[in-house]
C-alpha positions in Angstrom: 5.3 14.3 20.5 6.2 14.3 17.0 3.3 14.4 14.6 3.1 10.8 12.7 3.8 10.9 9.0 0.8 10.3 6.7 2.0 7.3 4.1 0.1 4.9 1.4 -0.1 1.3 2.3 -0.9 -1.2 -1.1 -2.6 -4.3 0.2 -2.9 -7.7 -2.1 -5.5 -10.3 -2.4 -3.0 -12.8 -2.4 0.8 -13.6 -1.9 1.6 -13.8 -5.7 0.1 -10.1 -6.7 2.3 -8.8 -3.3 5.4 -10.7 -5.3 5.0 -9.3 -8.9 4.0 -5.9 -7.1 7.6 -5.8 -5.8 8.9 -6.1 -9.3 6.6 -3.7 -10.8 7.5 -0.8 -8.5 9.9 0.7 -11.0 12.0 3.8 -8.9 9.1 4.0 -6.7 10.9 3.4 -3.1 9.1 1.1 -0.6 8.8 -1.0 2.5 7.5 -4.3 2.9 5.6 -4.5 5.7 2.2 -6.9 7.2 -0.7 -5.9 6.7 -2.8 -3.2 9.6 -5.4 -5.8 10.9 -7.6 -2.6 11.1 -7.3 -2.4 7.2 -7.5 -6.6 6.1 -6.6 -9.9 6.7 -5.9 -10.9 3.3 -2.7 -12.6 2.2 -0.7 -10.3 5.0 2.1 -8.4 2.8 1.9 -4.8 2.0 4.0 -2.1 0.5 4.2 1.2 2.3 5.2 3.9 0.1 5.2 8.0 0.0 1.6 9.2 -0.3 2.8 11.4 -3.2 3.7 8.4 -5.3 0.3 6.4 -4.6 -1.5 7.3 -8.2 1.9 6.4 -9.7 2.0 3.1 -8.0 -1.2 2.0 -9.1 -0.7 3.2 -12.7 2.6 1.3 -12.8 0.6 -2.0 -11.1 -1.9 -2.1 -13.8 0.9 -1.3 -16.7 2.4 -4.4 -15.2 -0.5 -6.7 -15.6 -1.6 -6.6 -12.1 -5.5 -6.5 -12.2 -7.0 -3.2 -10.1 -9.4 -6.1 -8.3 -6.1 -7.8 -7.0 -4.9 -4.8 -4.7 -5.9 -1.8 -2.8 -4.4 1.4 -2.0 -4.8 3.1 1.6 -4.1 6.7 2.9 -2.7 6.0 6.6 -2.9 8.9 9.0 -3.0 9.6 12.3 -5.6 11.5 14.7 -4.8 12.1 17.8 -1.8 9.7 18.0 -4.6 7.0 16.8 -3.9 5.3 13.2 -6.8 5.7 11.0 -7.0 4.9 7.1 -9.3 5.4 3.8 -9.0 3.7 0.6 -7.9 6.1 -2.0 
């Protein structure tokens, strides 16, 4: 079985913050997806991005007036085909 991809997931405390974030991502490619239940039941909207873009994304969000306490960034990875996460 192929190894599953490691990626970053940005979650939000409110739908408003998630919508504002979508407009703030600049040239970073993202996919809108549901928040993994193992992480949170917050607003339910998350942005999936390349792990290499995580720091740049956080900087863009704060530069566009999205306060750091309104979002969290996680590294999603797999061990033995099971999803794991850590806050980054």
